[in-house]
N, C-alpha and C positions, 0 to 999 in steps of 0.2 A: 268396785268390789261386788264379785259374784255372791249372789244370796240365795239360796237353797235351804229348806229344810232338809236335813240330812237324815231326819228319823222316817221320811216319807219316801226315799229314794234309795234305790240299792247303791253299793258302793261304785258297781261298774258302771250304771246309768249315770250317776254323779259325775264320774271322771268322764264319759263322752260328752257329757253336756259341758263341762269346763273346756274340755278342749276343742270343741265346736266353738266355743265363745273365745277363743284365742288365747289360754292359758298354757304355760309351759309346764312341763313333766315335774320339777322342782317343787311350783305352785300347785299342781292337783296333787302330787305325793303327801305334801303337808297338809293339805285341806281334806283329804279323803282317807287318809292312814294307810295308804297302800304304796310299797316299794316301786321304785322306778321300773325294776326289771319286768315286774307285773304289769305295770300300765305299758310298757313297751309292746306287750303282749296283746292287750285289750284294745289299743289307741292305735295299733301299726296302719289300720286301713281308714282312720277318721282324718277328714281334712283339716289342715293346720294353717293358720293365718295368725299371727301374732298381734293380739289388740295394743290398745294405747298403754294400758297398765303393765304389760309384758313388756314392752318395748323400753318404757320408763326405767322398769326395773333391771331388765338385763341389757340394755343398751341397743340402738339401732342395729349394728353390725351382728351382734351376738345373736339377737332375736331373728334377723334374717337369713343368717347362717343355720339356725334351728330349722326354720321355715324350708330350706333348701333340703335339709338333710332329711326331713321329714316326707318332703315330695319325692325325694330319690327312693327312700326306702318304700313309699306306697306303690311308685311306677316297678320297681322289683319286685313286690306282691303281687301285682297285676300279672306281670309275665310268668311268675311261677304258676298262678291259677290259671292261666290261658294252657301253659304246657301240660299242666295235670289234666285238664278237662280233655285235651286232645289223647293224653294215654289212657284215661278211663274209657273214653268213648261213650257209646249208648249204654245206660244204665238197664241192666235187664232183669228179668224175674229171677233168674238164679243168682244174679249179685246180691239181689234183696234177701234172698234165702241164706247166702253165706255170711252176708253182714249181720243179719239179726243174729245167725247163730254165733257168729264172733263176740257180738255185744253179750249174749246169754252167756258164754264161756268166761267174759270178764266179770259179769254186773251181776248173772244170775243166781239163785239159791241152788245148790249142788246137793241138800241133804232133807232129809224127812219127808220125800215124795212132794216136797212143795215147789209151785210153780211160781215165781215172783223175781220181778229185775226191779232194783232200786238206782235212781240217777237224779241228779238235779238239773241236767241240761234236757230242756223241753225239745231238741231236735233228737238226741238220742231216744227219750220216750215215743216220739214220734215213728221212730225206725222201728222200734220194738212192737207198738201198736200194728203197723204196718206187717211186720214179720209175723206176729202171732194170727191175724187176719189172713194173711198168706196160707198159715197152716191148717186153716179151716176154722179157727175158733171165732165164735159170735161175739159179737160187740157186747151184748148182754151177759156174757159170761165173766166179764173183766170185773176186777174187785179192784180199790185203790185205796192207799192210805198216804196222807201227807204227815211227813215229819217236820216239823217247825220248832224255830226258836222263838225266845219271848220277844224279841223285837218285830215278829212276823204277823201280818195283817192275815188272821184266820180266814175270814171272810173272801179278800181279795185272792189269798193264795188258791183256795178252793174253786173260785170262779176261774183263775188262771189256768189249773191243771184240767178243770172239766172243759175249757174250751180247748186246752191243746190235744187233749185224747179225744173228744167227741165223746165222752162217757158222762151220763146224766149224774150230777151230784148226789142223787139217791143211790149211787152204786159206790159213794166214797164212805169208808168208816171214820168214825170219829178222829179227828187228828190227833197227833201226838206230839206234845210241847216238850222239848229238851230243854229243861230248867237248870242244867248244871251251870254253876257262874264261869268255871274254866272254859266250856264249851261256848257260852253267849260271848265272852271277850274276843274268843278266836274268830267266832262265826258272824258277830256282828255286821248288818249289812251286805254280807257277800251271798248269802241265798236268800233273796227276798221272797222267794216264793216255797223256799224248802226243798226237800228231797221227797220226789214221789216213789211210793212203792207199788208197784202195777202186778196184780196177781190173775189168776187164771183159774175158776172154779169150772167143774164138771158139769155143773148145772143138768144134771141127770144124762149127760152124754158120755158113756163108759170110756169112752177112746179119749176122753180129754180128762181122766182123773191120773191114777196112778200109772195108766198105760201112756200116758203123753209125756209125764217125767220121765219114765224109762226110755221112750224114743228120744228125748232131748238128750240123754246121758248116752245113747247108742250114737246119735250124730256126732256128739262131740267126741268120742272115742275113735270112731271111724276118720274124721277129720285129723286129729292128733296122729294116729296111726299112719297117716298117708303123708304128712307134711314132712 
């Protein structure tokens, strides 16, 4: 029986650990409290070899069939990724420019002259940081705030996002803790480092105050008009 302190590891990481240890989707779903459909997305690329406990529970034939199915799915995903890489080709500065704008259009603040993007995915946040830097923002102009849940480790979350963004912890505002009980039940373990709200301050640079906000608005309007 696999033994992990579920209060110290995110649901996704726990699911990955269990899968790597040879457990089936039904077992992981029960232990982690996540639906099998969600696990299918999380674990699609995780190697799977049934362990003795799984084989004993499912039977040798059924466990082997599950392993074959997982291997076929992984091979299919590899082929899709290879195809996509060929289609995308070399990633250019213009690609970053448009990708960053697209992320801002979906996740960025649109009112009150505030420039801010909120997301829980560190890779999305890295793209946004790169986009802002591409637009001439200095790293010292960034401000950040983490939105957490009662089960989150505040110190670890701060360290995580500081490393992810290369923004000093001194530029982070005091974390916000969402203590609503219904939210806690829904989000428990799913967002171990919370959601980062990344903002840009003018820091004395006039072109990165209200004018920068208006520029992003104009970029959005031009792109939408030409789509």
